[in-house]
Structures are given as C-alpha cells and as structure tokens.
MDAnalysis code that builds the backbone (N, CA, C; Angstrom):
import MDAnalysis as mda
import numpy as np

u = mda.Universe.empty(606, n_residues=202, atom_resindex=np.repeat(np.arange(202), 3), trajectory=True)
u.add_TopologyAttr("name", ["N", "CA", "C"] * 202)
u.add_TopologyAttr("resid", np.arange(1, 203))
u.add_TopologyAttr("resname", ["MET", "SER", "LYS", "LEU", "TYR", "PHE", "ARG", "TYR", "GLY", "ALA", "MET", "ASN", "SER", "GLY", "LYS", "SER", "THR", "HIS", "LEU", "MET", "GLN", "VAL", "ALA", "TYR", "ASN", "TYR", "GLU", "GLU", "ARG", "GLY", "MET", "LYS", "VAL", "ILE", "VAL", "ILE", "LYS", "PRO", "LEU", "VAL", "ASP", "LYS", "LYS", "GLY", "GLY", "ASP", "ARG", "LEU", "LEU", "SER", "ARG", "LEU", "GLY", "VAL", "GLU", "ARG", "LYS", "VAL", "ASP", "PHE", "MET", "VAL", "SER", "GLU", "ASP", "ASP", "ASN", "ILE", "LEU", "ASN", "LEU", "VAL", "THR", "GLU", "TYR", "LEU", "SER", "SER", "LYS", "SER", "SER", "ILE", "ASP", "CYS", "ILE", "LEU", "VAL", "ASP", "GLU", "VAL", "GLN", "PHE", "MET", "LYS", "ALA", "LYS", "GLN", "ILE", "ASP", "GLN", "LEU", "PHE", "GLU", "ILE", "SER", "VAL", "ARG", "LEU", "ASN", "ILE", "PRO", "ILE", "ILE", "CYS", "TYR", "GLY", "LEU", "ARG", "THR", "ASP", "PHE", "LYS", "MET", "ASN", "GLY", "PHE", "GLU", "GLY", "SER", "THR", "ARG", "LEU", "LEU", "LEU", "ILE", "ALA", "HIS", "SER", "ILE", "GLU", "GLU", "MET", "LYS", "THR", "ILE", "CYS", "ALA", "CYS", "GLY", "LYS", "LYS", "ALA", "LEU", "LEU", "ASN", "GLY", "ARG", "LYS", "ILE", "ASN", "GLY", "LYS", "PHE", "VAL", "PHE", "GLU", "GLY", "GLU", "GLN", "ILE", "ALA", "ILE", "ASP", "GLU", "GLN", "ASP", "ASP", "VAL", "ARG", "TYR", "GLU", "SER", "LEU", "CYS", "GLY", "ASP", "CYS", "TYR", "TYR", "LYS", "TYR", "LYS", "GLN", "ARG", "CYS", "ILE", "THR", "ASP", "LYS", "LYS", "ASP", "ASN"])
u.atoms.positions = np.array([
    [239.610, 152.472, 154.429],
    [238.620, 152.301, 153.462],
    [237.992, 150.691, 153.468],
    [236.808, 150.232, 153.468],
    [236.255, 148.865, 153.288],
    [236.477, 148.539, 151.678],
    [236.093, 147.478, 151.276],
    [236.527, 146.950, 149.871],
    [234.897, 146.686, 149.221],
    [235.032, 146.299, 147.982],
    [234.111, 145.584, 147.258],
    [234.832, 144.466, 146.465],
    [234.435, 142.853, 147.028],
    [235.296, 141.690, 146.624],
    [234.204, 141.042, 145.640],
    [234.809, 140.708, 144.879],
    [233.875, 139.720, 143.681],
    [234.769, 138.604, 143.701],
    [234.181, 137.317, 144.412],
    [234.477, 135.889, 144.485],
    [233.561, 135.146, 143.474],
    [233.995, 134.611, 142.322],
    [233.113, 133.942, 141.140],
    [234.050, 132.753, 140.985],
    [233.021, 131.902, 140.499],
    [233.230, 130.787, 140.218],
    [232.437, 129.860, 139.277],
    [232.943, 128.806, 138.720],
    [231.825, 127.886, 137.765],
    [230.554, 127.517, 138.806],
    [229.445, 126.462, 138.389],
    [228.700, 125.834, 139.187],
    [229.469, 125.155, 139.819],
    [228.828, 125.011, 141.075],
    [229.374, 123.859, 142.122],
    [230.865, 124.152, 142.458],
    [230.937, 125.576, 142.607],
    [232.451, 125.869, 143.115],
    [232.452, 126.390, 144.576],
    [231.168, 126.045, 145.262],
    [230.743, 126.268, 146.688],
    [230.685, 127.693, 146.971],
    [229.946, 128.541, 145.954],
    [230.026, 130.063, 146.326],
    [229.115, 130.106, 147.798],
    [227.699, 129.740, 147.430],
    [226.737, 130.053, 148.555],
    [227.092, 129.462, 150.039],
    [227.830, 128.156, 149.631],
    [228.293, 127.534, 151.045],
    [229.301, 128.437, 151.777],
    [230.332, 129.103, 150.757],
    [231.336, 130.024, 151.379],
    [230.771, 131.461, 151.997],
    [229.766, 131.747, 151.438],
    [229.230, 133.023, 151.791],
    [228.505, 132.647, 153.469],
    [227.804, 131.619, 153.171],
    [227.171, 131.571, 154.600],
    [228.452, 130.846, 155.945],
    [229.362, 130.633, 155.551],
    [230.448, 130.414, 156.263],
    [231.032, 131.616, 156.798],
    [231.033, 132.584, 155.671],
    [231.396, 134.029, 156.323],
    [230.822, 134.671, 157.032],
    [229.371, 134.237, 156.761],
    [228.300, 135.052, 157.432],
    [228.360, 134.608, 159.007],
    [228.751, 133.070, 159.245],
    [228.569, 132.234, 160.506],
    [229.856, 133.112, 161.156],
    [230.885, 132.980, 160.450],
    [232.231, 133.775, 161.274],
    [232.215, 135.243, 161.493],
    [231.229, 136.093, 160.741],
    [231.057, 137.379, 161.473],
    [230.245, 137.149, 162.620],
    [229.051, 136.704, 162.264],
    [228.194, 136.294, 163.742],
    [228.682, 135.772, 164.879],
    [229.252, 135.078, 164.846],
    [230.062, 134.045, 166.049],
    [231.221, 135.383, 166.837],
    [231.312, 136.313, 165.982],
    [232.192, 137.358, 166.590],
    [231.360, 138.497, 167.196],
    [229.960, 138.401, 166.971],
    [228.977, 139.551, 167.586],
    [228.822, 140.423, 166.459],
    [229.018, 140.289, 165.330],
    [229.263, 141.397, 164.216],
    [227.394, 140.933, 163.316],
    [227.256, 142.211, 162.962],
    [225.950, 142.008, 162.328],
    [226.469, 142.105, 160.623],
    [225.616, 140.972, 159.985],
    [225.747, 140.350, 158.587],
    [224.512, 140.809, 158.011],
    [224.376, 141.603, 156.636],
    [223.434, 141.582, 156.015],
    [223.370, 140.772, 154.734],
    [222.626, 139.899, 154.137],
    [222.502, 138.890, 152.911],
    [221.604, 139.286, 152.052],
    [222.321, 139.692, 151.058],
    [221.319, 140.067, 149.712],
    [221.395, 138.936, 148.602],
    [220.373, 138.987, 147.796],
    [220.216, 138.174, 146.553],
    [219.174, 138.557, 145.473],
    [219.374, 138.607, 144.367],
    [218.666, 139.124, 143.615],
    [216.832, 138.199, 143.520],
    [215.797, 139.228, 143.173],
    [214.538, 138.672, 143.053],
    [214.409, 137.578, 141.811],
    [215.042, 137.905, 140.984],
    [215.085, 136.661, 139.821],
    [215.467, 135.326, 140.248],
    [216.380, 135.245, 140.793],
    [216.926, 133.943, 141.467],
    [215.936, 133.309, 142.324],
    [214.828, 132.644, 141.608],
    [213.809, 131.970, 142.398],
    [214.193, 130.573, 143.213],
    [215.384, 130.018, 143.237],
    [215.522, 128.668, 143.789],
    [215.476, 129.315, 145.181],
    [215.055, 128.507, 146.094],
    [215.069, 128.568, 147.462],
    [214.009, 129.818, 147.877],
    [213.336, 130.449, 147.095],
    [212.629, 131.876, 147.398],
    [213.776, 132.539, 148.568],
    [213.239, 132.854, 149.500],
    [213.583, 133.824, 150.330],
    [215.116, 133.267, 151.195],
    [215.478, 132.222, 150.977],
    [216.448, 131.490, 151.635],
    [217.848, 131.309, 150.412],
    [218.776, 130.946, 151.102],
    [220.080, 130.641, 150.329],
    [220.029, 129.062, 150.687],
    [220.347, 128.378, 149.177],
    [220.733, 126.904, 149.606],
    [221.953, 126.573, 149.030],
    [222.679, 125.670, 149.902],
    [223.867, 125.262, 149.608],
    [223.533, 123.594, 149.118],
    [224.194, 123.177, 148.221],
    [224.358, 121.529, 147.770],
    [224.527, 120.670, 149.026],
    [225.522, 121.268, 150.131],
    [225.783, 120.680, 151.073],
    [224.569, 120.153, 152.135],
    [223.352, 120.832, 151.646],
    [222.375, 120.698, 152.761],
    [222.116, 122.322, 153.535],
    [222.833, 123.141, 153.588],
    [222.770, 124.139, 154.559],
    [222.214, 125.451, 153.760],
    [221.347, 125.902, 154.363],
    [220.408, 126.950, 154.149],
    [220.399, 128.486, 155.023],
    [220.009, 129.490, 154.447],
    [220.112, 130.462, 155.476],
    [219.032, 131.605, 154.993],
    [218.186, 132.255, 155.616],
    [217.470, 133.362, 155.425],
    [218.058, 134.420, 154.764],
    [217.634, 135.089, 153.586],
    [218.127, 136.510, 153.188],
    [217.495, 137.665, 154.041],
    [218.252, 138.751, 154.076],
    [217.776, 139.924, 154.498],
    [216.908, 140.747, 153.542],
    [217.565, 140.822, 152.417],
    [216.964, 141.535, 151.323],
    [216.705, 141.109, 149.756],
    [215.554, 140.890, 149.175],
    [215.477, 140.086, 147.678],
    [215.379, 141.444, 147.137],
    [216.282, 141.593, 146.028],
    [216.263, 143.144, 145.374],
    [215.711, 142.575, 143.949],
    [215.214, 143.742, 143.226],
    [214.555, 143.531, 142.100],
    [215.614, 144.078, 141.043],
    [215.502, 144.572, 140.007],
    [216.420, 145.193, 139.248],
    [216.093, 146.725, 139.255],
    [215.112, 146.803, 139.666],
    [214.712, 148.471, 140.135],
    [215.125, 148.873, 141.362],
    [215.635, 148.216, 142.492],
    [215.853, 148.636, 143.630],
    [217.231, 149.311, 143.662],
    [217.318, 150.459, 144.458],
    [218.454, 150.843, 144.876],
    [218.853, 150.698, 145.918],
    [219.962, 149.804, 146.167],
    [220.643, 149.097, 147.263],
    [221.224, 150.174, 148.352],
    [221.625, 151.221, 147.576],
    [222.351, 152.022, 148.550],
    [221.285, 152.539, 149.394],
    [220.051, 152.934, 148.802],
    [218.947, 153.441, 149.777],
    [218.324, 152.593, 150.565],
    [218.332, 151.179, 150.351],
    [217.980, 150.295, 151.449],
    [219.073, 150.130, 152.375],
    [220.216, 150.314, 152.007],
    [221.115, 150.075, 153.203],
    [221.214, 151.502, 154.078],
    [220.943, 152.334, 153.405],
    [220.719, 153.639, 153.972],
    [219.767, 153.651, 155.000],
    [218.544, 153.347, 154.154],
    [217.268, 153.225, 155.438],
    [217.331, 152.173, 156.526],
    [218.119, 150.938, 156.240],
    [218.511, 150.164, 157.439],
    [219.269, 150.978, 158.259],
    [220.188, 151.320, 158.155],
    [221.246, 152.085, 159.101],
    [220.601, 153.353, 160.067],
    [219.391, 153.804, 159.444],
    [218.522, 154.565, 159.945],
    [218.022, 154.349, 161.286],
    [217.604, 152.715, 161.307],
    [216.863, 152.069, 162.309],
    [217.593, 151.270, 163.041],
    [218.859, 150.800, 162.736],
    [219.763, 149.898, 163.118],
    [221.148, 150.617, 163.699],
    [221.876, 150.221, 164.436],
    [223.240, 150.925, 164.791],
    [224.346, 150.767, 163.691],
    [224.258, 149.623, 163.096],
    [225.458, 149.657, 162.199],
    [225.164, 148.077, 161.589],
    [226.048, 147.882, 160.093],
    [226.287, 147.008, 159.657],
    [227.997, 146.456, 159.215],
    [228.287, 145.199, 160.066],
    [229.735, 145.249, 159.632],
    [230.191, 144.379, 158.154],
    [229.410, 143.728, 157.717],
    [229.831, 143.158, 156.216],
    [228.081, 142.927, 155.414],
    [228.223, 143.225, 154.270],
    [227.393, 142.791, 153.463],
    [227.501, 141.774, 152.312],
    [227.082, 140.498, 152.728],
    [227.291, 139.680, 151.495],
    [226.104, 139.526, 150.531],
    [226.325, 139.433, 149.528],
    [225.781, 139.256, 148.149],
    [226.034, 137.796, 147.386],
    [224.668, 137.100, 147.342],
    [224.720, 135.854, 146.753],
    [224.094, 136.208, 145.208],
    [224.523, 135.379, 144.197],
    [223.923, 135.157, 142.561],
    [224.233, 136.871, 142.114],
    [225.153, 137.555, 142.658],
    [225.377, 138.560, 142.091],
    [225.188, 139.109, 140.550],
    [225.535, 137.844, 140.041],
    [225.837, 137.766, 137.927],
    [224.260, 138.484, 137.682],
    [223.259, 138.404, 138.419],
    [221.698, 138.821, 137.985],
    [221.515, 140.131, 138.449],
    [222.671, 141.115, 139.178],
    [222.420, 142.290, 139.062],
    [222.509, 143.158, 138.216],
    [222.131, 144.357, 137.974],
    [222.092, 145.226, 137.033],
    [223.647, 146.156, 137.216],
    [224.360, 146.821, 136.287],
    [225.495, 147.614, 136.606],
    [225.452, 148.690, 137.421],
    [223.953, 149.095, 137.482],
    [224.084, 150.457, 138.220],
    [223.878, 149.911, 139.649],
    [223.362, 148.767, 139.713],
    [222.972, 148.336, 141.142],
    [224.856, 147.864, 141.919],
    [225.585, 147.197, 140.621],
    [227.048, 146.983, 141.371],
    [227.703, 148.288, 141.673],
    [227.527, 149.779, 140.832],
    [227.887, 151.008, 141.120],
    [227.347, 151.287, 142.567],
    [226.260, 150.774, 143.124],
    [225.488, 151.087, 144.098],
    [226.488, 150.348, 145.584],
    [226.616, 149.240, 145.233],
    [227.643, 148.591, 146.256],
    [228.862, 148.946, 146.351],
    [229.244, 149.732, 145.282],
    [230.950, 150.255, 145.541],
    [230.816, 151.623, 146.117],
    [229.778, 152.292, 146.083],
    [229.495, 153.579, 146.591],
    [229.322, 153.248, 148.456],
    [228.577, 152.005, 148.355],
    [228.282, 151.910, 149.862],
    [229.796, 151.572, 150.677],
    [230.309, 150.661, 149.883],
    [231.989, 150.404, 150.637],
    [232.730, 151.377, 150.716],
    [232.938, 152.125, 149.813],
    [233.626, 153.463, 149.976],
    [232.907, 154.468, 150.920],
    [231.973, 155.131, 150.708],
    [231.099, 156.018, 151.196],
    [230.901, 155.863, 152.782],
    [230.118, 154.464, 152.683],
    [229.662, 153.917, 154.028],
    [230.672, 153.110, 154.876],
    [231.857, 153.010, 154.275],
    [232.708, 152.176, 155.181],
    [232.144, 150.849, 155.681],
    [231.668, 149.939, 154.756],
    [231.132, 148.713, 154.945],
    [231.618, 147.730, 154.037],
    [232.364, 146.515, 154.131],
    [233.108, 145.881, 153.395],
    [231.883, 144.845, 152.693],
    [231.735, 144.543, 151.127],
    [230.803, 143.890, 150.582],
    [231.546, 142.935, 150.046],
    [230.985, 141.516, 150.193],
    [231.325, 140.619, 149.435],
    [230.583, 139.797, 148.487],
    [230.683, 139.584, 147.266],
    [229.761, 139.323, 146.446],
    [230.392, 137.949, 145.661],
    [229.150, 137.087, 145.496],
    [229.552, 135.749, 144.875],
    [228.677, 135.568, 143.564],
    [229.311, 135.075, 142.617],
    [228.667, 134.868, 141.283],
    [229.093, 134.350, 140.354],
    [228.239, 133.975, 139.255],
    [228.883, 133.395, 138.160],
    [229.979, 134.480, 136.795],
    [230.488, 134.173, 136.646],
    [231.585, 135.035, 135.587],
    [230.721, 135.199, 134.305],
    [230.644, 134.095, 133.615],
    [229.771, 134.220, 132.229],
    [228.879, 133.041, 132.252],
    [227.603, 133.118, 131.314],
    [226.662, 132.047, 131.087],
    [226.931, 131.099, 130.486],
    [226.227, 130.088, 130.010],
    [226.242, 128.961, 129.364],
    [226.245, 128.918, 127.926],
    [226.336, 130.431, 127.435],
    [227.080, 130.590, 125.998],
    [228.483, 131.312, 126.143],
    [229.054, 131.471, 127.266],
    [230.526, 131.975, 127.418],
    [230.105, 133.787, 127.346],
    [229.213, 134.144, 127.312],
    [229.188, 135.491, 127.580],
    [228.869, 135.992, 129.072],
    [229.205, 137.358, 129.232],
    [229.435, 138.107, 130.348],
    [227.899, 138.137, 130.809],
    [227.793, 137.873, 132.324],
    [226.393, 138.502, 132.763],
    [226.708, 140.124, 133.293],
    [225.921, 140.879, 133.452],
    [225.910, 142.375, 133.318],
    [226.593, 142.550, 134.721],
    [225.960, 142.051, 135.715],
    [226.435, 142.516, 137.174],
    [227.830, 141.928, 137.505],
    [228.426, 140.726, 136.722],
    [229.801, 140.230, 137.069],
    [230.718, 141.028, 135.938],
    [230.640, 141.560, 135.109],
    [230.931, 142.222, 134.057],
    [231.520, 143.647, 134.646],
    [230.310, 144.076, 135.185],
    [230.754, 145.369, 136.238],
    [231.667, 145.312, 137.548],
    [231.656, 144.070, 137.835],
    [232.459, 143.927, 139.057],
    [233.858, 143.531, 138.589],
    [234.014, 143.132, 137.360],
    [235.313, 142.691, 136.952],
    [235.995, 143.948, 136.560],
    [235.238, 145.031, 136.575],
    [235.756, 146.471, 136.204],
    [235.906, 147.320, 137.333],
    [235.275, 146.990, 138.504],
    [235.174, 148.294, 139.440],
    [235.617, 147.090, 140.913],
    [235.505, 145.795, 140.861],
    [235.844, 145.689, 142.301],
    [236.998, 145.716, 142.991],
    [237.216, 145.852, 144.057],
    [238.600, 146.264, 144.759],
    [239.296, 144.929, 144.692],
    [238.530, 143.748, 145.114],
    [239.523, 142.555, 144.678],
    [238.387, 141.575, 144.199],
    [239.163, 140.970, 143.440],
    [238.630, 139.602, 142.547],
    [239.546, 138.480, 142.739],
    [238.468, 137.325, 142.989],
    [238.828, 136.057, 143.643],
    [238.197, 135.054, 142.747],
    [238.892, 133.856, 142.355],
    [238.301, 132.470, 141.567],
    [238.370, 131.627, 142.577],
    [236.759, 131.066, 142.306],
    [236.736, 129.991, 143.458],
    [236.686, 128.656, 142.500],
    [237.906, 127.679, 142.610],
    [237.847, 126.706, 141.733],
    [237.030, 125.205, 142.090],
    [236.759, 124.841, 141.033],
    [236.223, 123.514, 140.863],
    [236.479, 122.659, 139.925],
    [236.005, 121.327, 139.517],
    [236.631, 120.726, 138.741],
    [235.567, 119.948, 137.828],
    [236.006, 120.137, 136.484],
    [234.820, 119.284, 135.352],
    [234.901, 117.620, 136.106],
    [234.090, 117.174, 135.600],
    [233.683, 115.553, 135.495],
    [235.256, 115.061, 134.970],
    [235.875, 115.475, 134.106],
    [236.961, 114.804, 133.489],
    [238.227, 114.834, 134.252],
    [237.964, 115.874, 135.456],
    [239.243, 116.067, 136.184],
    [239.983, 117.236, 136.107],
    [239.695, 118.009, 134.819],
    [240.416, 119.271, 134.578],
    [239.574, 120.356, 135.534],
    [240.449, 121.460, 135.449],
    [239.863, 122.585, 136.211],
    [238.514, 122.940, 135.406],
    [237.321, 123.210, 136.051],
    [236.185, 123.620, 135.116],
    [236.054, 125.310, 135.432],
    [236.118, 125.698, 134.119],
    [235.809, 127.221, 133.782],
    [234.546, 127.677, 133.309],
    [233.929, 126.869, 133.037],
    [232.653, 127.464, 131.983],
    [231.308, 126.435, 132.783],
    [230.039, 127.082, 132.093],
    [229.027, 126.402, 132.844],
    [228.004, 125.936, 131.781],
    [227.606, 124.460, 131.902],
    [226.995, 124.017, 130.821],
    [225.687, 123.846, 131.027],
    [224.467, 124.017, 130.045],
    [223.086, 124.121, 130.664],
    [222.620, 122.791, 130.225],
    [221.901, 122.263, 131.202],
    [221.061, 121.154, 130.609],
    [219.608, 121.261, 130.635],
    [218.829, 120.874, 129.619],
    [217.358, 120.729, 129.556],
    [216.866, 119.330, 129.497],
    [216.280, 118.696, 130.324],
    [215.686, 117.424, 130.183],
    [217.175, 116.389, 130.266],
    [217.987, 116.756, 130.691],
    [219.482, 115.737, 130.631],
    [220.195, 116.046, 129.676],
    [219.827, 117.072, 128.627],
    [220.712, 117.382, 127.378],
    [221.368, 118.792, 127.319],
    [222.816, 118.523, 127.063],
    [223.600, 120.074, 127.067],
    [222.668, 120.891, 126.039],
    [222.287, 122.182, 126.067],
    [221.835, 123.151, 124.986],
    [222.975, 124.420, 125.051],
    [222.510, 124.796, 123.809],
    [223.597, 125.900, 123.748],
    [223.019, 127.229, 123.162],
    [221.857, 127.315, 123.256],
    [221.278, 128.267, 122.379],
    [219.474, 128.552, 123.788],
    [219.413, 129.500, 123.876],
    [218.206, 130.123, 124.831],
    [218.657, 131.480, 125.379],
    [217.645, 131.694, 126.557],
    [217.967, 132.915, 126.692],
    [218.822, 132.763, 128.156],
    [219.681, 134.185, 128.420],
    [220.505, 134.003, 129.496],
    [220.357, 133.496, 130.849],
    [218.992, 133.756, 131.123],
    [218.656, 133.688, 132.777],
    [217.463, 132.422, 132.550],
    [218.256, 131.254, 133.203],
    [217.236, 130.167, 133.619],
    [217.563, 129.506, 134.814],
    [217.056, 129.555, 135.752],
    [217.221, 129.312, 137.014],
    [217.420, 127.435, 137.240],
    [218.709, 127.378, 138.009],
    [219.106, 125.946, 137.965],
    [217.772, 125.135, 138.918],
    [217.625, 123.946, 138.686],
    [216.389, 123.181, 139.285],
    [215.131, 123.775, 138.800],
    [214.900, 124.662, 138.255],
    [213.781, 125.351, 137.612],
    [213.005, 124.535, 136.240],
    [212.251, 124.129, 135.993],
    [211.759, 123.688, 134.806],
    [212.692, 123.023, 134.391],
    [213.060, 121.614, 134.454],
    [214.092, 120.956, 134.231],
    [215.500, 121.439, 133.569],
    [215.784, 122.520, 134.065],
    [216.840, 122.916, 133.960],
    [217.906, 122.768, 134.990],
    [219.404, 122.004, 134.447],
    [220.391, 121.900, 135.556],
    [221.725, 122.551, 134.600],
    [222.471, 122.684, 135.712],
    [223.724, 123.319, 135.012],
    [225.027, 122.264, 135.620],
    [226.040, 122.014, 134.940],
    [226.941, 121.479, 135.165],
    [228.408, 122.090, 134.814],
    [229.381, 122.128, 135.782],
    [230.756, 122.914, 135.525],
    [231.408, 122.285, 134.788],
    [231.872, 122.519, 133.586],
    [232.691, 122.150, 132.432],
    [234.160, 122.858, 132.172],
    [235.156, 122.009, 131.850],
    [236.519, 122.771, 131.485],
    [235.999, 122.946, 130.023],
    [236.908, 123.621, 129.419],
    [236.896, 124.003, 128.020],
    [236.892, 122.794, 126.893],
    [237.474, 121.699, 126.947],
    [237.936, 120.840, 126.220],
    [236.093, 120.207, 126.146],
    [235.619, 120.049, 127.434],
    [234.542, 119.277, 127.359],
    [233.312, 120.284, 126.927],
    [233.123, 121.682, 127.141],
    [232.112, 122.559, 126.621],
    [232.290, 122.374, 125.361],
    [233.276, 122.280, 124.631],
    [233.352, 122.012, 123.350],
    [232.918, 120.749, 122.400],
    [233.444, 119.585, 123.266],
    [233.098, 118.637, 123.114],
    [231.372, 118.297, 122.745],
    [230.737, 118.663, 124.044],
    [229.276, 118.363, 124.182],
    [228.645, 119.541, 122.947],
    [229.137, 120.844, 122.918],
    [228.747, 121.553, 121.818],
    [228.512, 121.120, 120.348],
    [229.545, 120.475, 119.865],
    [229.754, 119.692, 118.908],
    [228.888, 118.726, 118.459],
    [228.802, 117.741, 120.091],
    [227.666, 116.847, 119.881],
    [226.189, 117.396, 119.565],
    [225.960, 118.459, 120.120],
    [224.585, 119.153, 120.050],
    [224.466, 119.278, 118.635],
    [225.503, 119.973, 117.917],
    [225.454, 120.280, 116.576],
    [225.156, 119.207, 115.781],
    [225.961, 118.331, 115.885],
    [226.176, 117.071, 115.097],
    [224.514, 116.361, 115.154],
    [224.075, 116.282, 116.454],
    [222.604, 115.824, 116.651],
    [221.775, 116.608, 115.934],
    [221.748, 117.788, 116.167],
    [220.693, 118.869, 114.994],
    [220.737, 118.489, 113.736],
    [222.260, 118.569, 113.082],
    [222.247, 118.160, 111.631],
    [221.768, 116.733, 111.410],
    [221.663, 115.703, 112.085],
    [220.964, 114.369, 112.100],
    [219.601, 114.099, 111.942],
    [219.137, 115.163, 112.832],
    [217.874, 115.284, 112.835],
    [216.890, 116.312, 112.025],
])
C-alpha cells in the first residue's frame, strides 16, 4: 500500500526545492509525477518557485471546492499511470481535500508527498496541515534556523519590514509588501513583545 507523507517546516526550510528534487528523481527514472498546488497561493502563478532560483510548472492548481480524487481519477482515465503525486503549500487545502489525498494513496495505490507549513504567523494550525498531522502515514520535519542561530519553529509575518501579529491567516509571501521570516521561539516572543510595546507608545 502506498502512503500519504507530510513534510513540514518553517519558512525557508527548502520545502519547494525538495519537492522539485523529488520530482526530478522520479522523472530521471522514467516515472510519471503529478504536481499540485492550491489556487489561493498566487505566488508564481502556475509555477513553483524556489529561493534557489529553480522553478517548475504545476499540473493542477486546485480551488477549495475541487475534488482531488475526481481530478486524479479523470487524469488516469486518459493516461496510463501516475507514479507519485507531489503537493506544495498543502496547508492551504481544506480538510476534505486531505481526506481525498489519503483515499488516493490507499485506494489508487499512489504515493503522495505533501509539503507545507504546520502553523501560521499567530502559531495557529492551518486546516490542511492539522488534518495531515492526524491522518498522514508519515510525518517529517524539515529543519531550518532562525537568524540568531537557533532552530526555527515558527513563522513571523512582516508588513513593510515590521513584524505583525494580527491579521488574516492567509497572506501570500511577497504579495502586497508581505514577507515571512522563520523564527525560534525566543525571537518570536521578543518581536511580539516589541510590537506590543510600540503600540502602547503610539
């Protein structure tokens, strides 16, 4: 039986780069890979972008209403096979879509490797990631470091260069002056306290 994998990490932990490396490894051996990403992730349009400068066109961009099991089944009706499905920015998917990915891995015997964030900039779980943490066959952390040198666990959101700790859960990196920075717990609380102090002073 194939498995559903969840590889999570803070920003800048190399998730998209790793996904493209996995795709390359499959294709180098003559195997068929399908790459999926959520439509809500506007960064790069229909392409995956890596901070190392590597990019790749995706096969499906799915909205929150799309049934991924149906998409894959329809694809298989006209193609011979799929050897692996790779999903980027999986945190933006709905819980029902994670269930569909699980069903694909089990019933259609296709391995699925998902990459994404575990928590948002307020340390709350994303819907897709939360569901994956419950049902994925395999869970692996991709590690990176904070600017201070400690292991980064969290994601800090910056707007116009300043850390913010309020706002909507979804704001895409490099859109509308939004940037993200991977942070250790100590630095996260340091910047959060500084933000609170600045608000009081103003």
